[in-house]
Backbone as a chain_set.jsonl record, in Angstrom:
{"seq": "MVTKTVVIYVFLDELFKSMGHKEPINRKTTDSEIATTLLIAAQYFGGNIEKATGFVRGTCL", "coords": {"N": [[-7.58, 157.483, 39.354], [-9.53, 156.438, 37.74], [-10.63, 154.321, 39.203], [-11.839, 155.712, 41.328], [-13.756, 157.119, 39.905], [-15.395, 155.057, 38.981], [-16.362, 154.134, 41.433], [-17.83, 156.375, 42.279], [-19.776, 156.412, 40.268], [-21.117, 153.916, 40.701], [-22.093, 154.328, 43.301], [-23.853, 156.536, 42.873], [-25.626, 155.386, 41.032], [-26.795, 153.308, 42.53], [-27.951, 154.876, 44.526], [-29.844, 156.408, 43.066], [-31.485, 154.3, 42.191], [-32.438, 153.326, 44.661], [-34.014, 155.419, 45.409], [-36.1, 155.153, 43.753], [-35.953, 156.239, 41.246], [-36.814, 156.997, 37.922], [-35.647, 156.363, 34.698], [-35.526, 158.283, 31.685], [-36.89, 156.946, 28.676], [-36.017, 157.579, 26.166], [-33.315, 158.143, 25.924], [-29.777, 157.527, 25.551], [-27.881, 157.718, 27.472], [-27.459, 157.325, 30.952], [-28.86, 158.822, 33.936], [-27.143, 158.505, 36.052], [-24.666, 158.288, 34.786], [-24.455, 160.85, 33.688], [-24.497, 162.483, 36.016], [-22.193, 161.521, 37.282], [-20.202, 162.282, 35.452], [-20.431, 165.067, 35.649], [-19.693, 165.452, 38.333], [-17.008, 164.498, 38.357], [-15.95, 166.316, 36.607], [-16.1, 168.666, 38.095], [-14.475, 167.984, 40.293], [-11.937, 167.068, 39.284], [-11.278, 168.35, 36.891], [-11.476, 171.106, 36.965], [-14.081, 172.01, 36.58], [-14.508, 171.757, 33.893], [-16.476, 170.405, 31.626], [-16.229, 169.272, 29.093], [-13.608, 168.249, 29.08], [-13.869, 166.328, 31.09], [-15.771, 164.652, 29.915], [-14.266, 163.769, 27.751], [-12.325, 162.331, 29.155], [-13.902, 160.269, 30.253], [-14.804, 158.994, 27.915], [-12.338, 158.34, 26.775], [-11.288, 156.482, 28.544], [-13.016, 154.47, 28.296], [-15.234, 154.222, 30.025]], "CA": [[-8.774, 158.285, 39.15], [-10.546, 155.582, 37.131], [-11.304, 153.588, 40.276], [-12.714, 156.654, 42.035], [-14.875, 157.421, 39.018], [-16.293, 153.898, 39.011], [-17.015, 154.132, 42.748], [-18.83, 157.449, 42.245], [-20.876, 155.958, 39.408], [-21.877, 152.854, 41.373], [-22.816, 154.958, 44.407], [-24.975, 157.317, 42.347], [-26.584, 154.479, 40.416], [-27.532, 152.659, 43.618], [-28.755, 155.915, 45.173], [-30.999, 156.687, 42.212], [-32.37, 153.127, 42.232], [-33.091, 153.247, 45.973], [-35.0, 156.497, 45.46], [-37.164, 154.852, 42.802], [-35.776, 157.137, 40.101], [-37.121, 156.421, 36.611], [-34.86, 156.918, 33.597], [-36.262, 158.504, 30.436], [-36.636, 155.84, 27.758], [-35.538, 158.078, 24.883], [-31.913, 158.554, 26.035], [-28.772, 156.465, 25.592], [-27.054, 157.962, 28.648], [-28.238, 157.292, 32.194], [-28.668, 159.955, 34.839], [-25.951, 158.2, 36.849], [-23.507, 158.641, 33.963], [-24.409, 162.308, 33.588], [-24.108, 163.021, 37.322], [-20.791, 161.158, 37.511], [-19.377, 163.142, 34.601], [-20.444, 166.411, 36.232], [-18.904, 165.443, 39.573], [-15.564, 164.409, 38.088], [-15.568, 167.592, 36.0], [-15.894, 169.612, 39.197], [-13.397, 167.548, 41.185], [-10.632, 166.814, 38.677], [-11.026, 169.097, 35.668], [-11.78, 172.521, 37.151], [-15.415, 172.311, 36.081], [-14.557, 171.627, 32.439], [-17.27, 169.222, 31.308], [-15.69, 168.652, 27.879], [-12.448, 167.44, 29.469], [-14.379, 165.171, 31.833], [-16.383, 163.767, 28.928], [-13.146, 163.155, 27.035], [-11.736, 161.331, 30.048], [-14.821, 159.128, 30.333], [-14.756, 158.288, 26.626], [-10.983, 157.829, 26.566], [-11.033, 155.33, 29.408], [-14.101, 153.507, 28.003], [-16.117, 154.026, 31.185]], "C": [[-9.894, 157.443, 38.527], [-11.343, 154.846, 38.21], [-12.269, 154.493, 41.033], [-13.948, 156.992, 41.198], [-15.889, 156.28, 39.015], [-17.052, 153.844, 40.333], [-18.11, 155.196, 42.797], [-20.042, 157.006, 41.426], [-21.751, 154.918, 40.113], [-22.698, 153.433, 42.521], [-24.048, 155.705, 43.897], [-26.045, 156.419, 41.736], [-27.434, 153.783, 41.473], [-28.431, 153.655, 44.354], [-30.016, 156.209, 44.364], [-31.992, 155.524, 42.233], [-33.124, 153.051, 43.55], [-34.157, 154.324, 46.141], [-36.179, 156.235, 44.524], [-37.125, 155.723, 41.562], [-36.04, 156.401, 38.792], [-36.303, 157.142, 35.543], [-35.771, 157.19, 32.397], [-35.911, 157.402, 29.427], [-36.027, 156.291, 26.431], [-34.087, 158.56, 24.915], [-31.007, 157.34, 26.042], [-27.91, 156.563, 26.847], [-27.935, 157.975, 29.893], [-27.968, 158.545, 33.021], [-27.439, 159.743, 35.718], [-24.682, 158.567, 36.087], [-23.347, 160.155, 33.859], [-23.926, 162.921, 34.899], [-22.648, 162.716, 37.633], [-19.869, 162.057, 36.707], [-19.311, 164.557, 35.167], [-19.604, 166.48, 37.505], [-17.406, 165.337, 39.306], [-15.066, 165.659, 37.37], [-15.257, 168.612, 37.085], [-14.669, 169.259, 40.03], [-12.021, 167.552, 40.518], [-10.287, 167.707, 37.489], [-11.437, 170.565, 35.761], [-13.132, 172.932, 36.597], [-15.568, 172.18, 34.577], [-15.235, 170.311, 32.061], [-16.729, 168.518, 30.064], [-14.476, 167.781, 28.19], [-12.885, 166.189, 30.218], [-15.023, 164.168, 30.884], [-15.31, 163.056, 28.111], [-12.468, 162.079, 27.854], [-12.601, 160.082, 30.098], [-14.777, 158.321, 29.036], [-13.395, 157.641, 26.397], [-10.65, 156.611, 27.398], [-12.109, 154.26, 29.251], [-14.968, 153.214, 29.216], [-17.561, 154.157, 30.789]], "O": [[-11.072, 157.709, 38.762], [-12.569, 154.759, 38.141], [-13.389, 154.088, 41.344], [-15.049, 157.134, 41.73], [-17.097, 156.514, 39.045], [-18.246, 153.544, 40.354], [-19.201, 154.937, 43.305], [-21.186, 157.199, 41.836], [-22.976, 155.031, 40.12], [-23.863, 153.075, 42.697], [-25.148, 155.533, 44.421], [-27.238, 156.667, 41.908], [-28.652, 153.68, 41.327], [-29.542, 153.312, 44.756], [-31.118, 156.254, 44.91], [-33.203, 155.741, 42.286], [-34.317, 152.747, 43.566], [-35.093, 154.161, 46.924], [-37.142, 157.001, 44.504], [-38.145, 155.921, 40.902], [-35.535, 155.297, 38.588], [-36.272, 158.372, 35.491], [-36.685, 156.412, 32.124], [-34.757, 156.981, 29.344], [-35.567, 155.456, 25.652], [-33.667, 159.305, 24.03], [-31.401, 156.258, 26.477], [-27.276, 155.583, 27.239], [-29.018, 158.56, 29.894], [-26.967, 159.233, 32.822], [-26.767, 160.707, 36.085], [-23.734, 159.094, 36.669], [-22.234, 160.676, 33.934], [-23.046, 163.782, 34.896], [-21.942, 163.559, 38.186], [-18.863, 162.54, 37.226], [-18.248, 165.178, 35.163], [-18.888, 167.456, 37.727], [-16.614, 166.016, 39.961], [-13.899, 166.028, 37.502], [-14.265, 169.336, 37.001], [-13.91, 170.143, 40.427], [-11.043, 167.992, 41.123], [-9.118, 167.809, 37.118], [-11.716, 171.196, 34.741], [-13.313, 174.079, 36.188], [-16.637, 172.46, 34.037], [-14.638, 169.24, 32.165], [-16.768, 167.29, 29.989], [-14.33, 166.696, 27.628], [-12.333, 165.11, 30.004], [-14.837, 162.96, 31.037], [-15.439, 161.868, 27.814], [-12.079, 161.038, 27.325], [-12.094, 158.965, 29.997], [-14.72, 157.092, 29.071], [-13.311, 156.525, 25.885], [-9.82, 155.794, 27.001], [-12.119, 153.267, 29.979], [-15.391, 152.075, 29.415], [-18.448, 154.024, 31.632]]}, "num_chains": 1, "name": "protein.A"}
């Protein structure tokens, strides 16, 4: 699941960059990280964002 999460992140990050997406400067988390966490929450954790966030933090992604 870690590998799939990394692939999702890289895809979203490249997609946002190709669209010319600008990140807010006052945040520590990127939009790619947020979108990845939401997608893995939906796919692997039954929509539970807290569990997905715990997974991301626990695996140091």
